[in-house]
Structures are given as structure tokens and as C-alpha cells.
C-alpha positions in Angstrom: -0.2 0.1 -0.1 2.8 2.5 1.1 4.3 2.0 -2.5 1.0 2.6 -4.3 1.2 5.9 -2.0 4.6 7.1 -2.9 3.7 6.0 -6.8 0.5 8.2 -6.8 2.5 11.3 -4.7 5.3 10.8 -7.1 3.3 10.9 -10.6 0.9 14.0 -9.3 4.7 15.7 -7.8 5.6 15.3 -11.4 2.9 16.9 -13.4 3.0 20.6 -14.4 0.0 22.5 -13.2 -2.9 23.8 -15.6 -3.9 26.9 -16.1 -6.7 29.0 -17.0 -6.7 28.5 -20.8 -6.0 24.5 -20.4 -9.3 24.0 -18.4 -11.0 26.8 -20.6 -10.2 24.6 -23.3 -11.3 21.5 -21.8 -15.0 23.0 -21.0 -15.0 24.3 -24.4 -14.3 21.1 -26.1 -16.9 19.7 -23.9 -19.6 22.4 -24.8 -20.4 23.0 -21.1 -19.7 26.7 -20.3 -22.6 28.6 -19.2 -24.5 28.8 -22.5 -25.5 32.3 -21.2 -22.7 33.9 -20.7 -20.6 32.4 -23.2 -20.0 34.9 -25.6 -16.5 36.2 -25.0 -13.8 34.5 -22.5 -11.4 36.5 -20.1 -8.0 35.2 -19.2 -5.6 36.9 -16.1 -2.4 38.4 -18.0 -0.5 36.0 -15.3 -0.7 32.7 -17.1 -0.2 30.9 -14.1 -3.6 32.0 -12.8 -6.0 28.9 -12.9 -9.3 31.5 -13.0 -11.1 32.7 -16.2 -14.6 33.8 -16.6 -16.8 34.6 -19.6 -19.2 37.4 -20.3 -21.8 38.1 -22.4 -23.7 41.5 -23.2 -27.7 41.9 -22.9 -27.7 43.6 -26.3 -26.0 40.3 -27.7 -28.9 38.5 -26.0 -31.4 40.3 -27.3 -30.4 40.5 -30.8 -30.4 36.8 -30.6 -33.3 36.4 -29.2 -34.9 38.8 -31.7 -33.5 37.5 -34.6 -35.5 33.9 -33.4 -38.4 35.7 -32.8 -38.1 34.9 -29.5 -38.0 38.7 -27.8 -41.3 39.6 -28.5 -42.8 36.7 -27.0 -40.9 37.0 -23.7 -42.9 38.8 -20.8 -43.1 42.6 -20.7 -40.5 42.7 -17.7 -37.9 40.3 -19.0 -38.5 42.4 -22.5 -37.7 45.5 -20.1 -34.6 44.0 -18.4 -33.3 43.0 -21.6 -33.5 46.5 -23.1 -31.2 47.8 -20.4 -27.3 47.8 -20.6 -25.9 44.9 -18.6 -23.4 41.9 -18.6 -23.4 38.4 -17.4 -20.2 37.2 -16.1 -19.7 33.6 -15.0 -16.3 33.0 -12.8 -14.3 29.1 -13.3 -12.1 28.3 -10.9 -10.0 25.1 -12.0 -12.5 24.7 -14.6 -15.7 24.6 -11.7 -18.0 27.1 -12.1 -19.1 29.5 -9.9 -22.4 29.1 -8.0 -24.1 31.5 -9.8 -23.6 34.1 -12.7 -23.2 37.8 -12.0 -24.7 40.7 -13.5 -23.6 44.2 -13.7 -24.9 47.3 -14.8 -23.6 49.8 -16.8 -21.6 52.3 -15.4 -20.1 55.1 -17.7 -17.8 53.1 -19.7 -17.4 50.3 -17.3 -19.6 47.9 -15.7 -20.4 47.3 -11.9 -22.2 45.0 -10.1 -24.3 45.7 -6.7 -22.8 47.0 -3.9 -22.5 44.2 -1.1 -21.7 44.8 2.6 -19.2 43.3 4.5 -19.3 45.4 7.9 -21.2 48.4 8.7 -18.3 50.5 7.7 -17.6 49.0 4.4 -19.1 48.1 1.0 -18.1 45.7 -2.1 -18.3 46.0 -5.3 -16.8 44.7 -8.4 -16.0 46.8 -11.8 -15.1 45.4 -15.2 -13.8 47.1 -18.1 -13.2 46.1 -21.4 -11.6 48.0 -24.1 -13.8 47.2 -27.5 -10.4 48.0 -29.5 -8.0 45.5 -27.8 -10.2 43.4 -25.7 -7.8 43.9 -23.0 -9.8 44.1 -19.2 -9.0 45.2 -16.1 -11.3 43.2 -13.1 -11.4 45.9 -9.8 -12.6 45.0 -6.4 -13.3 48.7 -5.3 -13.6 48.8 -1.2 -15.9 51.7 -0.4 -16.9 54.2 2.4 -20.1 53.9 4.1 -20.9 57.1 2.1 -20.0 55.2 -1.2 -17.1 56.8 -2.3 -14.0 54.7 -2.9 -11.3 54.1 0.0 -9.3 50.9 -2.0 -8.9 49.1 -5.2 -7.3 46.1 -6.1 -7.7 45.1 -10.0 -6.5 42.0 -12.1 -5.7 42.8 -16.0 -5.7 40.3 -19.0 -7.5 39.9 -22.5 -10.7 38.6 -23.2 -11.5 37.1 -26.9 -15.1 35.9 -28.6 -16.0 32.1 -27.7 -15.8 30.5 -30.9 -19.4 29.1 -32.1 -17.3 26.0 -33.7 -19.1 24.1 -30.6 -22.5 24.5 -28.9 -22.4 25.3 -25.4 -24.9 23.7 -23.0 -23.9 24.1 -19.6 -25.6 26.1 -17.0 
């Protein structure tokens, strides 16, 4: 039994860590990315980072539904929501999707999440900025004062790319 344990440890220690791109490629090939958010895939500029995220714009979803004749058949409250500008984001860590999608509303030239309270004195929110010409992104966690002003910001940078339509994504 000890020999098997040692062999397993030696085998796993010798394996190269996987990066976000490898996890993404595996999920994409299997067609299991979140189909609602799978329009763009974004990777951190650090290639050893094991997380990535995908996102989609409400305008893309709206146009797709309209082209298929489904938009006008939707309930009015859903059409109203789809007519607003927002993005839906799904995070993946080592190929495992986050529990839920996150929705960020348009805030000037960026997208911002709702504030979430972490104490009586502090709130947090996430801000996503993607440049349309280079598809470079900045994703920031903003620490806010109780009056809503910025106290601190921690950011990650990377690049997004379109999710190719070759493999239909059916994941939730």
C-alpha cells in the first residue's frame, strides 16, 4: 500500500500545473460552458493563474432572441430588463463554475456589480472595464466607505476573446 501511495505522490508531483487556458479548452470542447454567458472568454495576464471568466452583453442576448423571433414573445418585465445595458459574468476556478452568474450594470464606460455589505463601515463591488479595440480588461474589487466613496481598489488585468461558435455550449 505504501508503494502505491508513494507512486501516486511522485506521479502527481511531477505533473505540470494547469493554467486557466487549459481548463477553458477542456470545458469548451465538452460544450459545458454557461451558454447564457459564453460570448467572450477572459484570461488573466499571468499564465499560471487558474481562473478565468466568461461574459455576455445584454445587447447580444437581445439581438439573438429578436433574430429567433423569441424576444417579443417574452414577458414584458423580461423585455424591459433585456433592453437595459448590462453584462452577465460567470467565473471559473480550476474549471469549476461559480455557483451563480453575476450581473453588472452599465456605469459610464464600465460595468459594475451591486454593492455588497461586509461590515457596517464598508461595502464592496466589482467593476469590469473591457476596451473594445484591444479586448484588454481590468477587473477591480472596490472597497467603499460608508458614504459610497472609493476607499481602496485591487485590480487584475488580462485579455478577452470571442468564444468560437464551433462547439455549442449547453452548460448552465
